C-alpha atoms as one frame of an Amber mdcrd trajectory, in Angstrom:
protein
  74.491 115.452 101.916  71.718 118.111 102.830  68.949 116.919 100.506  65.491
 117.709 101.597  64.354 114.940  99.487  65.651 111.698 101.130  65.439 109.474
  97.912  67.795 111.636  96.163  70.224 111.448  99.146  70.052 107.881  98.807
  70.607 107.729  95.189  73.746 109.518  95.624  75.018 107.371  98.324  74.218
 104.154  96.299  76.132 105.852  93.284  79.225 106.669  95.268  79.175 102.905
  96.532  78.640 101.559  93.126  81.643 103.548  91.870  84.066 102.130  94.579
  82.699  98.359  93.789  83.084  99.032  90.141  86.832  99.791  90.465  87.577
  96.019  90.041  86.025  95.408  86.575  85.601  98.676  84.795  87.826 101.845
  83.882  84.826 103.823  82.272  82.173 103.033  84.720  83.740 104.745  87.892
  84.652 107.736  85.798  80.903 107.948  84.467  79.580 107.724  88.226  82.272
 110.172  89.334  80.838 112.746  86.646  77.148 112.209  87.687  78.063 112.407
  91.619  80.004 115.625  91.109  76.975 117.291  89.392  74.549 116.085  92.088
  77.021 117.367  94.828  77.453 120.846  93.319  73.773 121.084  92.703  73.208
 120.366  96.358  75.796 122.717  97.652  74.805 125.484  95.610  71.022 125.049
  96.361  71.705 125.044 100.027  74.493 127.507 100.119  76.783 125.321 101.783
  80.208 125.683 100.970  83.080 123.129 101.557  86.732 123.492 102.458  89.942
 121.727 101.514  92.109 120.540 104.283  95.926 120.388 104.209  96.093 117.006
 102.347  93.803 118.205  99.576  95.572 121.657  99.425  98.817 119.836  98.962
  97.506 117.682  96.104  95.818 120.800  94.381  99.275 122.621  94.810 100.922
 119.609  93.027  98.285 119.627  90.271  98.454 123.326  89.493 102.415 123.456
  89.544 102.273 120.558  86.808  99.567 122.413  84.924 101.391 125.616  85.005
 104.766 123.679  83.761 103.004 121.725  81.088 101.396 125.003  79.608 104.722
 126.617  79.425 106.370 123.860  77.805 103.384 123.350  75.362 103.076 119.643
  76.571  99.574 120.121  78.146  97.751 117.844  75.638 100.022 114.808  76.448
 100.220 115.695  80.360  96.738 116.043  80.499  96.125 112.216  80.894  98.112
 112.295  84.061  96.848 115.610  85.390  93.088 114.391  84.901  93.834 111.422
  86.999  95.225 113.541  89.850  91.787 115.345  89.795  90.455 112.211  91.060
  92.454 112.228  94.221  91.373 115.933  94.635  87.608 115.528  94.440  86.587
 112.023  95.497  87.413 112.585  99.118  85.060 115.696  99.034  82.228 113.629
  97.124  82.295 110.954  99.874  82.981 113.048 102.785  79.271 112.519 104.016
  79.286 108.756 103.351  79.488 106.588 106.237  83.153 105.308 106.693  82.113
 101.733 107.369  80.054 101.719 103.996  83.041 103.013 102.105  85.177 100.374
 103.643  82.480  97.468 102.814  82.355  98.620  99.325  86.026  98.646  99.061
  85.936  94.830 100.410  83.267  93.932  97.994  85.262  95.423  95.188  88.357
  93.523  95.948  86.359  90.295  96.339  85.050  90.940  92.640  88.606  91.599
  91.472  89.953  88.134  93.028  86.754  86.384  91.848  87.501  87.270  88.105
  91.159  86.473  88.451  90.756  83.032  89.978  88.214  82.269  87.174  90.927
  83.302  84.468  93.639  81.501  86.305  91.553  78.230  86.786  90.704  78.106
  83.091  94.413  78.900  82.121  95.512  76.055  84.223  93.043  73.616  82.629
  94.377  74.512  79.201  98.222  74.865  79.625  98.532  72.727  83.019 100.685
  75.126  84.893 100.419  78.438  86.764 102.110  81.396  85.079 103.163  83.393
  88.163 106.905  83.707  87.445 106.821  86.318  84.685 104.414  89.315  84.485
 103.670  89.458  80.977 101.188  86.436  81.235  99.810  87.008  84.702  98.745
  90.487  84.470  96.362  89.627  81.496  94.929  86.851  83.520  94.516  89.083
  86.695  92.977  91.743  84.569  94.483  94.298  87.079  98.291  94.364  87.055
  99.833  92.232  89.809 101.306  94.786  92.026  97.943  96.865  92.113  95.826
  93.862  92.663  98.212  92.726  95.656  97.971  96.270  97.011  94.234  96.325
  96.570  93.938  92.907  98.305  96.118  94.403 101.275  93.828  97.269 101.744
  91.012  95.016 101.769  92.770  92.822 104.266  93.519  95.430 106.527  89.821
  96.819 106.268  88.486  93.303 107.268  90.680  93.252 110.348  89.316  96.654
 111.276  85.842  95.702 110.639  86.271  92.563 112.626  86.917  94.383 115.763
  84.002  96.857 115.694  81.448  94.563 114.101  81.537  91.524 116.400  78.441
  90.231 114.694  80.336  89.632 111.461  83.735  88.935 113.012  83.843  85.174
 111.727  83.021  86.118 108.111  85.505  88.948 108.273  88.194  86.885 109.545
  87.496  84.324 106.713  87.558  87.149 104.245  90.747  88.237 105.683  92.335
  84.931 105.188  91.008  84.640 101.606  92.787  87.830 100.745  96.131  86.719
 102.622  96.022  83.422 100.600  95.272  85.312  97.349  98.250  87.636  97.951
 100.344  84.542  98.594  99.019  82.694  95.423  99.778  85.341  92.982 103.140
  86.103  94.682 102.313  89.737  95.076 105.744  90.504  96.883 105.196  94.011
  97.509 101.979  93.387  99.492 103.233  90.252 101.144 106.424  92.210 102.425
 104.151  95.222 103.341 101.813  93.066 105.272 104.668  91.344 107.153 106.115
  94.688 108.167 103.173  96.057 109.379 102.578  92.908 111.485 106.135  93.644
 112.964 105.325  97.293 113.712 102.074  96.368 115.207 103.706  93.700 117.525
 106.573  96.017 118.535 104.822  99.325 119.054 101.157  98.639 119.408 100.974
  95.556 121.818 101.779  95.454 125.566 103.712  92.301 125.517 106.931  91.650
 127.339 110.195  92.130 125.156 110.793  88.365 125.477 107.286  87.379 124.250
 107.469  89.884 121.344 110.744  88.295 120.433 109.415  84.983 120.870 106.492
  85.635 118.360 108.677  87.286 115.892 110.796  84.435 115.816 108.114  81.750
 115.360 106.468  84.168 112.683 109.739  84.177 110.815 110.021  80.459 110.756
 106.513  80.044 109.564 106.942  82.608 106.773 110.165  80.910 105.773 108.436
  77.672 105.504 105.566  79.216 103.322 107.967  80.998 100.938 110.087  77.942
 100.561 107.197  75.804  99.896 105.580  78.083  97.423 107.299  77.769  94.119
 106.046  81.230  92.900 107.235  83.100  96.047 110.405  81.236  96.267 111.231
  82.132  92.596 110.172  85.633  92.931 112.177  86.320  96.390 114.719  83.799
  96.718 115.838  83.734  93.124 116.739  87.499  93.708 119.856  86.806  95.522
 122.437  87.784  92.824 122.404  91.321  90.645 122.077  89.275  87.509 118.930
  87.263  88.528 117.586  90.280  90.285 117.624  92.174  86.949 116.077  89.149
  85.122 113.117  88.757  87.636 112.525  92.466  88.386 112.547  95.041  85.518
 112.748  97.733  87.951 116.479  97.636  88.454 117.062  98.454  84.600 114.301
 100.828  84.755 115.623 102.823  87.655 119.053 102.598  86.079 117.762 104.352
  82.874 115.782 106.859  85.093 119.053 107.783  86.718 120.746 108.261  83.387
 118.034 110.786  82.510 118.660 112.672  85.620 122.384 112.774  84.712 121.715
 114.022  81.196 122.041 117.778  80.140 118.423 117.993  79.237 117.411 117.662
  83.008 116.841 120.766  85.003 117.393 120.131  88.755 115.018 122.635  89.883
 112.158 122.318  87.378 112.691 118.616  85.776 112.046 117.513  82.496 110.076
 119.230  79.568 107.101 116.755  79.668 106.137 113.448  80.590 106.075 112.517
  76.859 109.902 113.443  76.713 110.524 111.357  79.984 108.728 108.374  78.407
 110.519 108.672  74.947 113.824 108.968  76.652 113.359 105.955  78.874 112.233
 103.914  75.693 115.719 105.224  73.947 117.584 103.863  76.857 115.933 100.641
  76.781 116.736 100.300  73.017 120.564 100.728  73.778 120.523  98.893  77.124
 119.609  95.294  75.898 121.836  94.574  73.008 122.568  91.234  74.747 118.929
  90.137  75.152 116.551  90.977  71.976 113.598  89.512  73.474 113.968  91.745
  76.739 114.460  94.804  74.727 111.519  94.171  72.811 109.363  93.714  75.877
 110.927  96.852  77.415 110.311  98.990  74.343 106.810  97.699  73.603 105.699
  98.189  77.154 107.329 101.578  77.366 107.813 101.182  81.233 107.581 104.394
  83.268 110.035 105.035  86.027 108.041 102.578  88.578 108.878 105.001  91.468
 106.607 107.892  92.277 109.169 109.854  94.129 111.563 109.425  91.157 108.888
 110.294  88.698 107.965 113.606  90.406 111.656 114.692  90.458 112.187 113.754
  86.802 109.061 115.556  85.810 108.990 118.394  88.265 112.378 118.627  89.646
 113.499 119.262  93.277 110.525 121.655  93.848 107.850 118.961  92.623 109.679
 116.536  94.616 109.445 118.603  97.774 105.478 119.065  97.133 105.293 115.312
  96.963 107.285 114.553 100.028 105.057 117.154 101.828 102.005 115.324 100.795
 103.260 112.157 102.117 104.193 113.923 105.495 100.866 115.098 105.872  99.046
 111.848 105.423 101.440 110.119 107.753 101.085 112.805 110.268  97.188 112.583
 110.086  97.438 108.618 110.467 100.033 107.936 112.910  97.908 107.996 116.021
  95.891 105.126 114.686  97.233 101.776 113.551  94.585 100.867 111.252  94.967
 104.541 109.384  98.726 104.111 109.558  98.737 100.932 107.956  96.848 101.984
 105.186  99.244 105.078 104.651 102.308 103.130 105.141 101.232 100.422 102.454
 100.405 103.382 100.276 103.849 105.035 100.792 105.829 101.769 100.242 103.683
 101.107  97.071 105.005 104.454  96.018 108.606 103.471  96.121 107.880 100.675
  93.519 104.959 102.011  91.257 103.990 105.323  89.528 100.759 105.345  91.144
  99.536 108.756  89.979  99.835 107.266  86.426  97.108 104.575  87.110  93.330
 105.384  87.350  92.878 102.731  89.743  95.996 104.018  91.710  94.377 107.379
  91.888  91.188 105.992  93.269  92.822 103.823  96.026  94.779 107.165  96.939
  91.541 108.991  97.370  89.831 106.243  99.136  92.695 105.945 101.743  92.620
 109.857 102.003  88.833 109.825 102.651  89.014 107.044 105.249  91.781 108.413
 107.287  89.919 111.844 107.316  86.834 110.072 109.038  86.308 110.344 112.844
  88.573 107.848 114.515  87.075 108.087 118.081  85.798 104.305 117.847  89.318
 102.972 116.974  90.841 103.100 120.583  91.709  99.305 120.214  94.367 100.241
 117.917  95.219 103.592 119.345  98.933 104.549 119.209  98.713 107.144 122.068
  97.743 104.522 124.476 100.885 102.651 123.752 103.297 105.409 122.922 105.270
 104.722 126.305 106.416 101.335 124.721 108.463 103.378 121.839
């Protein structure tokens, strides 16, 4: 920031870091700090007549938001849709607010926030086990209450923190041992809570790094992959939670039982096939989509009243951000969202650390409506902020140096 008063600048920086750390335990506190930092930011820019520009990624988010805003206004659904539109504002303004905060400080705050999250979750799991003498990781209804943050989001949070620890361990040699220990802690916790998407994303990133970013001979790469596959198989088989959530999904019926997304996506596709859906402009409103999905759940589970009750009470969204944009905004909205993904991939492809964060996010989009969650929007904004930072110190993971291997 361009403050003449250094103490005010420090207050601003501390406020932003507190915002990032508080993501793990509060929904209201980050929004409160976001409002205060926005006021400070605007005051500074107006006072010093220093303007700011939006880059391509932020312009794409602004375009998406304005398109949805106009569409909601035309369809008289702005009151209901505003809850989602307000979250998209976070993705737009947070990267601007933290543009002058050190990248390493942002990453450090993110790691601390993730540590707070798993500390709270571990405390809840420990006392649940003392009371009931089992670990309820097989079904999401119970575990999400214990984790405070829903399992997919906590797994994604831990994966980002894990990648961040690996990055910092390479440039902060003084803290390398501590950071490696923390990366192992995050890895263990992802396995413990059986966060499938985070685990699969982490394994995929490891394979990509080995194949495209290392200079090992092809035979050595194959050998490392084979040994790693054996080790991963042993971990999965020996972990009841993981084996239940991964290996039990070998048949269509078991897959439907253990993963609600199969039935959710089926109902979403039915909605696309309905006469009410407009291919170019999508559905009338988010409320219409939600109500239509609930109606589908009511008729879909006649054979399982308990499951029907769970789906109807939970009012599950589409659990796919690409599908969500297509349902809400039609092919025009889907194109805008695909363009946003293209931009963040393009901006990160030359650096494995940045690319890991972005690829993890894109994979998360496939299985979750990240724009519907406050924490999801904050994590998107943080990832955008990090990949926008100068990456000249990241040559140890530089794609350009190894592009001849592809």
